[in-house]
N, C-alpha and C positions, 0 to 999 in steps of 0.2 A: 340581835338587839333591836328593839322597836324604836322607830323614829320619835323624837320629842314632839309632843303636841304643840301646835301653834297657838299662841295666846293673844289676848288683846294687846299686850305690850308689843308683841312682834308686829302686829298690824299698825299700831300707832307709830312705831319707829319707821316703818316703811313709808308712811305718808307724811311724817313730820308733824303730827297733831297729838293732842293729849289723849291719854287712855280713856278719860271720861267722855271726850267727844266721840271716840270710836265706839265706846260702849253704847252711847245714846243712839247712834245710827244703826248698829248691828242688832240692837234690841228693840228697834222701832219705838223709841221713847217719845211719847206725844209732846213733851216739852222741849224737845231738841231744838237748838238754835243754829245747828250746823248748816252751812249753805248747801244748796243743791249740788254745786260742783264738788265741794269737799266730800259730801255724802257719796257721790258717785265714785270718787277716788278711793274712799274707804272700802266700799263694796268691791271695787275692782281689785284692790290689794288683798282683801280677804280671800277672794277667789283664787288669785295667783298663788297665795301662800298655802291654800288648802285649809283655811281656818274653819273649825267646827265649833259652834257654841257649846259651852258646858250647860246642858239643859237644867241640871239640878241647881247650879248656881244661879242661872237666869230666873228660875221659878221662885227662888227665895228672894231675889231682888225685885223682880217685876210682878210677882204673883201670877205669872203666866208660864206655861210649860213649853211654849213654842211648838206644840204638836196639835195637828188637826186630825180628828177622827173621820174616816170615810166609811160608811156602812154600805156595802155593795149588795144589790140584789141582781145577781147574775152578770153584772157588767165586766167582772174580771175575766170571764171566760168567753165573752162575746166579742167578735171582731169589730162590730160597730161601737159597742159600749166602751171598749178600751180607749176610744178617743176622749171620753169624759175623764178618764183617769189621767191620760197624758196632759190634758189641759189643766186639771187640778194640780197635778204634780209640778208642772212648770210654774204656775202662778204661786203655789206655796213656796217653792224654792226661791222665786224672785222676791218674795216678802220675808224670807228668812225663816220659814216654817218647815216642819217635817210632816209628811202625810202618813198616818197609821191606818191601814186598810183591813177591814174584816169582811167576811162573807156570810150572808144570812141563809144561804142554800134555799132561798125562796120559801121560807117558813116563818110563821109568826114567832115561834120560839127562838129562832135564830136572830130575829130583830131584837127581841128583848135581851137575849144574851149578849149580842154585839154592843148594844147601847150600854149595858151594865159594865162590860169589860172596859170600854173606852172612857166612861165616866170615872171608873176606879183608877184609870191611868191619868186622870186629871187633864184631859185634853181641853184646849181652849175653845173648841167649838165642834159641832158635828154636822156632817153632810150625809144625807141619805140619798143614794143614787140608784136608779132602776133603769133597766132596758125597756120596760113598759110603763108609760106614764099613767099609772092607775092610782086609786086611792089607797093609802097605807095607814094602818092603825099604829100610831107611835106610842111607845111606853112613856109614862110620866118620868121626868128627870128633873134635876136641879134647875130651877128657873133661871139661874145665872149663866147657864151654858147655852149659847145661841145654837139654833138648828136651821139649816137651809135644806130644802128639798130640791133635788136635781133630777129632772125628768120624771118626777113623781109628785103626787099631791097628798098632803097630810090630812089626817082626820081632824085636825084643829088648825086655827089660823097660824100660818108660818110663811116665812120668806120662801119663794118658789122660783126656780129657773126652768123654763120650758122653751121648746122651739116654737116659733110663730107659725103654727100649722095653717091657720086660717089665711094669713097673707100668702103663704106658700101655695095653697090651693088656688087662690085667686090668680096669682102670677102665672102658674103653669097653664091655666085656662086662657088667660089673656094672650099668651104666646100662640096658642092654637087659633084664637080669634084673629089675631094680627095676620096669621097665615091664611085666613079666609075660610076656616072650618066653622061653619055656622049651621049646617043642616045634616051633618053625617057623623056626629060624635057618639062614641060608645064608652061607657065606664065599666071597667073590669075590676072586680074585687068586692064591691058592695052595691046592692040595690038600695038606694037612699030611702025607700019606703020600709026597709027591714032594719030592725035594731037588735042584733044578736047579743046574747049575754056576754060574749067575750070582748065586746067593743071597748075602746079606751077613749079617754078625753081627747087624745091626740087625733085619733081617727075621726071622731065626731067633728072636731074643728077643721080637719083637712077637708072632709066632705062638705062642711058648711061653707068653706071658702070656695070650693068648686061650684057649689050650688049658687052662691051669691054672684059669682062672675058669669055663670051661664044665664041666670035669671035677668041680670042687668042688660043682656043683649038678646033676650027672648029666645034663647037656644034651648031646645028640648032634645036630650039624647035619643037616638033611635033605639038604644038598648042599654040596660043596666044589669050586669050579671053578678049575682051574689055568689061568692066562693067561700067555702068553709076554711080553706087554708090558702095562704098566699105564697105558693111555691111555683117554680117553672112549670111543673106538670099541670097545675090548675090553670095557669094562664094559657097554656097550650090547648087544653081541652075546651076552655071557654071560647077561644077564638076559632078553633076548628068547628065547634058546634054552631057558632054564629054564622060562619061561612057556609056550612052545610044547609042552614035554613034559608039560604038565598039572600041574606042581608050582608052587604059589603060596606064596612065603615070607611070613611075618609080619614078619620082620626080616632085614636085610642088613648084614653086616660087610664093607665094601669096604676092601681093604688100603691104598688111598690115595685122596685126594680125586678124582683124575682118573677113576678107575674109577667112583666114586660119581656123577660128572656124567653118565656114560653110563647108569648104572642109573636115574637120574631120568628120562631121556628114554624109556627102554624102558617104564618103569612108566606114564608119562603116555600114551604111545601105546596101551597096553593098557587104558586107562581106569581105572587104579589111582591112588590119591592117596597121595603120600608123607606119612607120619605117620598119617593117618586109616586107611589100608589097609595100608601097609607102612612100618615104621620103617627108617631108613637111618643108619648111622654109618660113620665112616672115620678116616683119619689124615692129618696134615700141616698142616692149616689153610691151605690155598690161599686167596688173597684172594677168589677167585670164590665160595668157600663162603658168604660173607655176602650174595651177590647172587642165590643160588638162591631159589626159592619152593617150599616153605619153606626157610629158611636151614638149612645143613647142620651137624649135630653132629659134631665131629671132635676128635681128640687132636693138639694142636699140637706141632710141632717147635720147641723153645726155643733157636733158633740164636743170638740175640743174647746170651742168658744164658750159653750155652756159650762164645761168643767171649770174653766178659768174664772168665769163670772161668778160661779157659786162660791169660790174661795174669796174673791174680792168682796162680795156681799157679806160673807160670814165675818170677815175681819174689819168691816166698816163699823166704827163705833156708833154710827147712826142707823144701824140695821133696822129696816122697817118690814112689817108683814105685807105680803102681797106678791103678785106675779111679776116677773121680769121675763119678757119674751125676746128671744134671740132670732133675728131674721134667718130664713132659709135661702141661701144663694141658689139661683137658678143656673145650672150648668147647661148652657145652650150649645148643643152639638149638632150632629148630622141627621137626626131622626125625624125632623119636622120640615116639610116642604114649604117653599116660598117664604122662609124667614128672611127679612131684609139682611143684607150682608153685614151691616154695622152691628147687628145683634149677635152674630155668630162669633162670640167670644167665650172664654172659659166661664166667666161669671156674668150674670145679668142682674143688676140691682132691682129691687121691687119696692 
């Protein structure tokens, strides 16, 4: 025999308040006069009792379904992108909403189909999330349904959440400059004079931040190596080729952690020590970065924070069009020489 469904009356009885007060809090009613302390007690009691809102009844009363649609472009299967889902799920749950996730399979037809399905299910808002922050052609939908872009840019003016790649690029360079690297810097991943077709807004801003910080201190890299792919093999080949040409860097800026993994191997094979002989920094904060020796200093992609912010913006009644940039924490670890001891912490603000 199935357990009886917990009702608003059960929650009201637990906290000693009226059913109307409980309903206002759990349905996020804008005119609620329930105190902050009482609202916290109501939510805690609802959690303890296992209360689940009747979405059909709620939609009839509030004209809201309590459901947010998230259209995924490859993030459901990506180990980095899954952080966006974790952040969005946690924030949706905190605000009493359910997240309904669909996958586009990286096709325009999938985008159109996903939006149609979610609109048909009367979601209260839509989030489009991508692992690559590129331009996306959104289908036309009911203007009353808000849309937020998460790590992607829409073809029309929309609220957008992105990592602050420019500031991240500046911060990672400043760390090297603080360590005294002003004449021996190498960039691996992109030659800034080249603009390949596959580039994204994020990469352009990352490079712009790097360029701004270098230019501010009149630092000119001794080499910039453009790579078609950003995998360990490519980082390895780039560094091995550089060393074979007789040029030895004092510091390497790898444009992602996977390139840096290959750089580590090439340096080790050449008898050079990371940190003591060559400082290495990169971007993304791959889990493996903590298991390298020495551990890798990197600018982290704040995907969970971005996912949570996308939900908060979507549910904000004063939602406005424009970009919201989330800072990239700098994980200061062991791969940079001469970093002052006080900076050798897990996060460095920028």
